[in-house]
N, C-alpha and C positions, 0 to 999 in steps of 0.2 A: 466522586470523580471531578467534581467542580473545581476549577482552578488548577488542576494538575496539568503538567506539560508532559507529553509523550514524545520520546525521541526513538527513532528507528534507523539503524544503519541500512540504507537501501539504495540501489541504483535504479535508474529508469530504464524502460524497455521501449524499443520501437515495435509497433504492432501493425501488421499488414492485414487490413480488413479482408482483402481478396483471398489471400492464402491462409489466413488465420494463423500465421506464424508470429511468434513473439521472440524478438531478439534482444537480449541484454546489451546495453551500451557499456562498454568497459571504462567505467568511471566511478570512483567512490562518491557516494552521496549520502544525504540524510533527509529523513522526513521528520518534521516537527508539527505536532498537533497540539493546539492550545485553545482555550475558550476564546471566542470572538468577543472583544471588549464592547463593541457597539450593540451586538445582538445577544449578549449572554443570557438575558431573561428569556429568550426564545430557544435557548439551547444550541445555538449555532457554534461551529468550531472552525478555527483557521487551520488549514492544512497547507504546508508548504514543503515541497521537495526542493532541495538545492544541491548543486554539485559541490563537492569538497576539493575538487581538482579540475584542471582543464584538460579534457582528452585531446590527443593529437589530431590535428586536422578537422576539428569539429567545435562549434560554439554551442554550449549548452546554457540555457537560461533557467532560472528558478521557475518552479511551477506553483504559484500561489492559488489556492482554491478555498472556497467556503463549504463546509459540510453541513448539510441540513439533516438532522435526525429524521429517519423515516423516508428520506429521499435518496440516500446514499448507501451503498453496500461495499463491504471489504471482503472480497471473495478469493479464496485460494484457487489457483489454476492447477487443477489435478492432473491435466494432461501433460504437464511439463515433467519430464523424468530426470532432468540433469540440473535441477536447482529448485529453489522455493520462490515462486512468483505469486504475487497477489494483484488483483485488479481492483481499482477503485472505480465503482460503476455508479453513475448518477441515474435518476429516474428518466432523464432525457436520452438515456442510453449512451451518453458520452462516457468514455472509459480511459483510464490511465493504468499502465502496468508498471510494477516495481519488483525488483529482485532483492531478496534479503541477502545481506553481505556478511552477517555474522557467521563464522564457520561452525558447522555441526561437529559433534564429537565423531570420532572414527567409526563408532558402532551404528550410526544412523546413515541411511541412504541419502543421496544428494537432494532428493525431493521430500524427504520426511521432515515434519516440523519437530524441533527440539522443544523441551519444556518451556524455554524462554520464548521461542516463536509462538507457541500456544498461548502463553500469557499476553503477549503483544496482541495477538488476534483477539483474545477475549476482551482486552481493553478497548480495542477498536469497535468491536460489536457493542460493547456497553456505551461507548461515546455515541454511536449511531442509533442507539435504542432499537436494535434489530433482534428479533426473535431468531434463534439459531435455525428454526424450521423454515424461515424465510430465505435463507442463504442457500443458493444452488451450489453444492460442493463439487460438482463434476468439473465445470469450467465457467469462465466469465463470459 
């Protein structure tokens, strides 16, 4: 996996801690994950979400983060029934929510992972050196 760049078509979500409601922001976006040049020996990764368009009436900035294997999780939000949402959760409990924007085939439900989605999930788990048993699959 070393040196590989992972790209995911995904939008960002607003998350209300009080109500626990996650609302996708209607904007095309992209996640890019690549090895961190300065800390590659330690296995750190650069993660950046960036908008690919400007939504009406709202300013969206890129979200640059550093992923530290063993300290970060990529968790599918199973309670979402009308889309495929993942939470990037740090050991500090800081979290970011993203909705996958690749369309599923007609035979899959809105919240079901396609084979491609599953491969992206597996790559993220591999990048983060996470044991599948460590990931809480119910909710982020």
